[in-house]
N, C-alpha and C positions, 0 to 999 in steps of 0.2 A: 482439703489434707485436715487429718487431727494431729493428736498428740506430737509426735516428731517430725520433723523437718521432712524425713525420709518416707512417712507413712500415706499415703495417697488412696483417695475410695476412685477406684475405676467405672467409669460412668455406663450405667444398663448392669453393674456386673451379677444381680442378679437373675439374667437371663443366658441360656445357655450359649456357647460360643459356635458363631454360624458358621459352615465351609463354604468353599466357592463350589464344591459340588452340590450342593443345597440350593443357593443361589442359582446357579445354572438349569435347575430341575425347574424351577419358578418361573425364569425368562423364556425356556421351552414351552411352559403352558402357556402364557401369555403369546409369545408369538404362532403358537398353534400351528405349528408345521413350518412357517416361514424362514430362511436362513438366517442363523446368528451372524454371519461374516456380513452378509448385505445390509443387514438391518441396524445394527450394532456397531460395527467395525470400520473404522473410517482410514484412508491409504491417502496418505500427503502425497504432493506433485516427486517428491523424494524419493517414493515407496516406502517410509515410515507407516507404520501399522499403531494406530491409537485405538486402544481397547475402550470399553464401556466402563470398566471397575479395574481398582488395583488395590493390592494391600500397599500398607503405610510401609516407607522404609525408616525403620526408628532409629537408626547408627547411620546416618548419611551426614557429610559435613557440611555447613553453610560454605557455600563458594565465595572469597575474599572479593570485595568489587569494593563498591563504594560505602563508605563507614555507617554504619547503623547510625537510627537518629538524626542522619546530618542529611538534609536536602537536598534532590541533585538540582543543579543550575540550570535557572530558567531563561533560555535564550530566545531572544528574540531578531527577525530578521531586518537588515540593515541595506534594503532591496529598491527601494526607491531610487532612476537614474539620475534624478536632479539632488546634488548637494544639500541643498538648504532645508527642502523638504524631509529630506534623510533623515538629517540631524532633527528635525523638530520631531520627528515619530521617534526617535532612538531616545530624546529626552522626556517625551512622553511616558514612554515605555520603563525606562529605568528610576523615574519618579513614582511608578505604580508598581511596580513588584519586579520587573526583571532582574536578574542578576549579571547579566550576559548577553551578548550582542556577535551576530555573526554575519561579517559584511561579505554582501553576495557581488560577485564580480561576472561583467557580463560575459555568456558561454562554459560559467561553471557548471557543475555536474550539478548543483542544487538551485539555481539562477531562474529556472521556467519561464523564460522569455525575458527576466529582465536582471536589473543590477547596472553597476556602475560599467564605463568603458574607461580603461586607462587611460588617460590623456586629456579627455575630452569635459571631465568632472574633476573637481578639487576633491579628492579623500579628504584632505584634510581639514575642508570646512564640513565633510559630511560628519568627522570623528571630532568636532569643534567640542572640547571641555569633557569628551565622553574616552576618548581612546586610552588614556592610559590609569584612570580613576581608580583608586585603590578599593580592593572588593569587585571592581567590574570587570571579567572577562568579556576578551575581544579573540574572535576564532574568524581566519582566511578562510572563505571559498572560492578557489581561485579558479580564472579561465586560461586562455592561450597566454596573457600578459604577467601569468605567475610571477616571474622574476623578476619583472620589472616594479608590480606592485608591491612586493614586497621587501624590496631593497627603500621604495620612496616611503612605505607606512613605517617601516625599522629607522628610518633618516626622523621621522614623524615624531616617532615616540620619543628618540635619543632627545630633541630637539625640546620637548615639551615635559622631561623631569627625567629621562634614564631608562635605561634597558632593565636595570633587577629590580624594578618595582611592577614592571609591565606584567600583567597576566593574558597574556597573549597565547593562543596555538595557532601558529603560522599556515598550517593546511597545504604544505607544500605535497604536490601528488601528481608527478608525471606521466607516472602508468596510468591514473585514472583521467588525466587530460587526452591522454590517447585514445583512451577506451570511448570516451563521449566523443569526438573530433572527429576519429577513424584513422589515428594513428600521426606522426610526427615527421619534422621536418628533419629530426636529425636523428643517428643510431643512439641506440641505448647506451654502449659504452662512452660516447660523448654527455648524452644527455646525463647519466648517472655522475660523473665526474663533476658537471656545471651542479647538479643538486646537490652532493655531498660539499663540494667548495662552499655554498653558499649558506648549509646549516652550520659549517663547522664555521665560517664567518660569523655568520649571526650568534652563535655559540662565545666564541673567544670577545663580543661585543659586550658580553654581560647579561644577552637574555636566557632565560631557563628554557623559555622552549614550553610544550613540545612543538618540533618545528615540522614534521611529516607525518601525512595520513595516509590509512589504508581506505578509502573511502569507497564501500560496497554498495551506496545508494545507488552506483551507475546500473551495479546488477541490478537491484530491486528493482529498479524503477523502468529497466527493461524488461520486466517481467520474470526474471530468475525465481529460482526457487530458494527456499531458506540453507541448503548445504549449499550451493553455489554462492550464494553471497556471503555464507560464514570462509570458505574454501578461497573466495577470492579474496578476501579481508587478508587471512594470513599467508596467502602466496605472497601479495603484494607487501607486508609485513617484513615479511623474511628478504623478497629482494631489497628492500630498504635497507635492511641490518646488514646485508651484504656490500651494499655501496660503501654506506659508512664507516663499516669496519676496514673496507679496501683502501678506504681513502687516510685510514690510521686512528680511526674513533674505537675506543676498547667498547667490547660486548655490553658491559653495564649500562657506559653511559650511552652505547646506542640505541638501545633499545627505552631506554627512558626519553629519548628524542621522536618515539612514533606511538601515535596513538590511532582511534579508530572511531571511524562514524557507520552506522546503522541505520537500516531502514525500520522505523515500527509501525507493523499496519492492523487491522479489526481484526485479525485471528489472534486472540487472545493468548492462548495455550504454545502456539507454536511460534510467535513474537517474544515472550517471555523466557521459552527456550532457546532461540537463538540466542537471545544476550547473554544468559548463562553458559554457553556451549562455548560463544568465543574466547571468553576468559580459560577455559577448560584448555581449548586448542592452545590458545598462545602460552601458556602455562607449559606445555608440551613443549613446545619449540624454545619456550627458557630452558630447561631442563635439558635439551638437546644440544643447547649450548654450553650447559653445565654452568648455567645460573638457578640462583634461588629463585622462585617464581616472586612476582611483585604485581602487586594491581596493577593493570594496564588501563588508560583513561579511555573509554567506550561514549562517545556523543551519539544521540538518538535523532533523527528526524523524522513526524509523524511521514505517512507514504503518500508520495506522488501520486501513485498509481491508481489509490484507492477513491480520489478524490474525484467527486461528480460537480457537473455543472448544474446539474437539475436537482432541483428539491436541496439546494444547500447546506440548508440549516441540518440535514443530518450528517453533514462531514463533521459536526461539533460531536455527536454521538460517536463516530468513529475515532474521531483523535482523542475523544475521552480514554476510551479502550486501549487506543496506541499509547497511549502515556503512563494510563496504569500499568498496560503490559510490560513496556520499558523500564518503567520506574522498579518493578518487583523484580527484573531481572537483572538492577542494578546499574542503570546506565548513571553516568557523572553528571549530566547534562540535557537538556530535551529544547527540542526546538519541534514548536506546535504550526504548521501549514495554517494559516487564517481560512475559514472556512468558504468564503469567497476566491479561493487563490485560483480554481478551473476557470472563473467567469472574469478574470483583472486583475489589478493590483490591489490588494486589500485596503480597504481604509481605515481609522482609526478604530471604529466600533470593529470591524473584524479582527485588528489586531488585540483590541482588548479581549475579547472572547478568546483568542487564543492563550494568552496571557493568562489571564483568569481561571483557564482550565487548570492550567497548572497548580495555582496559587490554591486554589480551592481541594482540589488533591492533596497539597502536603499539608494546607492549613486546618482543616475542615476533617479530613480524611484518613487523615495520619501516616499515608500511605510510605512514607521514609522513617519512619520509627523504627523497621524490622529490618535488619539484613538478611536478604536471602530469603522470603517466607517460603519459597518455594520447597527449601529444604527439607527432606525427609515426605514429602508428596510423592505418593507412588507412580500416580500419571506422571508428574511432571518430573521427576528422577530420571525413569524410563523415558521419556520422550527426549530429553536433552544429553541422555545417555545414544539414543539412535541415531539423534542429529548430530552428535560430537562426531560418531563413528563414520556417519556418512558423508561429515566434510572433510574429515580428516582424509577420506580413500580419493576424495578430490583434491586436496592439498596435493598428494601423490602424486597425481596423475600430472596436476600442473609442474610439478616438479621434476618429473619425467621429460618433459616438453621442453627445460631449460630453464622453468622460473616465469612468472608472471606474464614479464614483457613478450616472452618468447612464445607462449601459449595463447597471446593474444594474435600476437603475428602470424600465426599460424592456422589461426580462423576454428579449431576445435570447440573452444570455448563457447565462443559466440554461437555456435550452433546448436550447443546443447542448451545453451539458455533461450536459445529459438523455440527448440522443441516444449520447452515448459513454457515459454509466452502461449503458443498453440496450443497446448491443452489445457490453460486459462481462459483465452478468448473463447474456446470450443465449451468450456464448463459453465461461463456468462452467457452465450449463446442459449445455451438448452435449460438456461436459470438452474442449473445445478449450484452454480454460485452466484445467489442474490445481490441487485447492486439496489437496497431502498430509496424510491423515489425516482429511480431510475427506468430499471427491468422489472421491477416489481413495485406496485404501491405508485402509480404514477401520476401526478397531477398536472392535467394539461392546461389549466387555469390558473398555475401556480405564478406567483406576483415577482417581480425581477428584482434583486437584491444591489444595492448600491456597492459599485466598486471605484478605483479612481479613472479620471481619462488619460490614462496611459496604456497606448500600445507596444503589444509586448513585440520584441525582435529576437525569435530564434536565429541562431547563427545555422548559417549553411554550410553544408560539408565542401570541401576544396581537393583535389588531387594533393596529395602528400608524398613526400620521399620513400617514409616509410609506411604504407598505409596497412590499416587492418580492416576490419568489418566492425562498424560501431558499434555499440551498445545504445539504442537510442530511447529514450524516453516513450512511456505509454500512460496512458489512462483508461484501464478497461472499462469506463462506462462509455468510454466514446463511439461505437459502433450505435448503439442504443441511441446516443444525442446527435448523430448525425437524422437520424430520422424524425428527431422532434423538431431540429432546425429547419427540416425541409418543409416541416408541418405548421412552425411559422413563417417560412416564406409566402406558403399557399394563401396562409390566413392574411397574412398583409395583400398579398396580390387582389387576393378575390373575396377577402371578407369571411371567409368559410375555410373550417381545417377539413382536411378527408375523415368520411363519415361510413361508419357501417351500422348497418340495420340490424339487430337481433330478433332473430325472430324465434321466439319464446313459446315452446308450442305446452299445452296443459297447464297445469295448477303451477303456484309457485315453489310447490314441495317436487314439482318434477322437473323445473329447469333452472329454479333460484341458484344452486351451486356451480352450475355450466356457465351461467349469465353471468356470472361474478367473476368466474377465471375470466371466460371470454373479454368482459369487459376491461379488464385488468391487462390482459394482456395486449389489445390496439391500444390502450391508452399509453402503452410503453412503447409503442411506437408514434406517440402525438396522433391518433384517429380517434374519433367521437364515437363513443357507441352509444347509442339510444335504447335508453331502456323501457321498459312496459310491462303489465302486468300479466302478460300472457294471452296467447290467443286459441280458440276451443276449434278452431279449422282452416284451413286455406284460404277459403274466401275472405276471413278476416286478416290472416298475415300477409297477403297481398292486398290488400285495399292498405293497410298500412304500412307495406313498403312503399309504394306508391306515395304516398304521402310525406314518405321521411327522404325523399331525394336522393338515399342513395344508389350508389350501383352494386355495391357489395352485403352481401347479406350470410350471415352466419345462422344457422340452426342451432339451439339448446333446447336441451330437453333430457328424458331420463332413456336408458335403453329400451325400456317399454313402449315409451313413447313412439320413439324412432321406429321400432319395428312394426308400430302400428299404421302410423303417420307420414315415417320419415321422406320415405320413397316420395308419394303424392305430393308431399311440400314441397320437396325439392325440385320437383320437376314441373311444377306451378310456379314456383317462383325465377325457374330458368325460364321457363316461357315468359313470365311477364321482365324479362331483360336482365333480369342478377346474375351478379356473378355467385358462385353459392358455394361455401365453407360450412363446414360441420362441427361444434366442439364434441369430442369425444374420439374415440378409437370405430367405434360401431361393430367392430370384429368380422363375424361372420355375414353381416349385412353389407359390410363394406361395397362388395360389386356392385351390388343392386343400388345404394348409392348414386354412386359414380356414374353410373349409365343412366341415372336421373339428373346428372346435373352438380354432384358435388365433386368441386374441383381439389381441395383440401380438407383436412381434417388436425386440428387443432388439439391439444390434448399436453397433460403434465409429462414432460420430457422429451416432446416434442421439440425439433430447434426454432423455436422463437424468434430468433434475432431473422431466419431465413425466410420464416412465417411473413413478418413484417416485413421485410424487404418488398416481397412477391405483394403483399397488399399495398405498397406503395407504389409499385409499379404497375396499377391498378388503378390508384385511385387521387396519385399527386400530379398536377399537373403545372 
């Protein structure tokens, strides 16, 4: 900037303005005839198109959400099923940077096998000294006994200092409870009256709320898409607006009683766009109600489905991306699942890492200092708009079905989620969606991590008077983890893991790339891949195979070596008793190789999970 405040120096002003056509011409040269669409354009599970390059949108207005320069709430889980232990962890968290707690009850959407069982543990003891402390928020993640728990906690807070000063989000969510449990014992007309009566009663006693949550984690946990997650949250919010206004609550007061919970995962751009889009869609609902838009409270939790049991330290990296994305998207409060969560109830060290992930991003990286930093970014504005439109269409579909409760009862929504879940599982199996440390770069010799000696208790589904298809939580890494578990069991019982012999033909330059690929693939299933420096001929290969003690051999080399020695090597290995696989496609040579004994080809883009399951069928006893 020079002389006056309105005079700016443009960066690179001495260069001529480049056009998109010029850029596309350069891209065509680099692609050398390859498809621009297949190489550079990504399509999401919702069919949203993500381009490689966008122009900026200089006049885009920032979305109003969390105030700029105000940090989001750092919320820690209160999920130990024993009250005294839970309280000790909570006190430690609050003394070391956390600003809020989420109380997990057994069977809640985010309990993941842990949490309190109302009536079996004293919630008051768990909240001793912290439940109504000024400046400390308390969020309730409620299970089947939600009304009993809310009444107990409300009474506890009143006895300890009064409702008006309590910073508590009550988390009432009867639709979410039915979605995860597979239905309800009561019809929606009865449930909604009870729900509204409980909220109006709490408000009359002086509690500020918010009271009801539209918790879309249940959709994300079940493998749903971003548009499905947002649409569900908005539709449930509308359902609760209707229930509250039917009970005599004014629209303005009713919308202030509702807040949202979303999952944040390691897809940085989609997560950021999702948190922006929910605000745009809820503002559209407010507009339709004749209300001026007011920022809703939006809470985030790092995603359960992205967590892995294997190489769990990678979860720290995933969670860091998720927190940053939710923060940039304007989340008001964020909870990080500790990195060992998929292995067991996290200990204090894992809880500290979860807490410090957020503290570092706030205090050292300054992520909270800018309100809506994505505003004006061509890519993010476009993705937010596409996601908003896709989600709004789904909201309209849910409304045509009669609202969120009716849509769940009819089951079409769950079937749509199931279709996306299968897309995701297929992408994991093909390694189009890589899970570092699990499906890719696995370490069969990884060391165990510490967790608390508490056995998880997942609620079992039971027949209900008003059933619906449940939205059950998954983790995308589970199929690969099952193979690793089988390998561990074989090691424990026999003293050795399943093993594959890599029949590397020729020099390192011939086999190196495919041997590395094959080793990485087999180790993702817990199968040890023996390395070697390569073999000049069949006799050396067969001698080394017999010394290895393996029953499965995988040929690894270049197409040129396969053309020269592949058939003879495969035949010799088969005659030596090996089950023979080959790294690569071999193209026109494949029939001859199959005739010589090659029973499977592994290559980039193959169904890795199916290949590993087939290998286990051969090797694991």
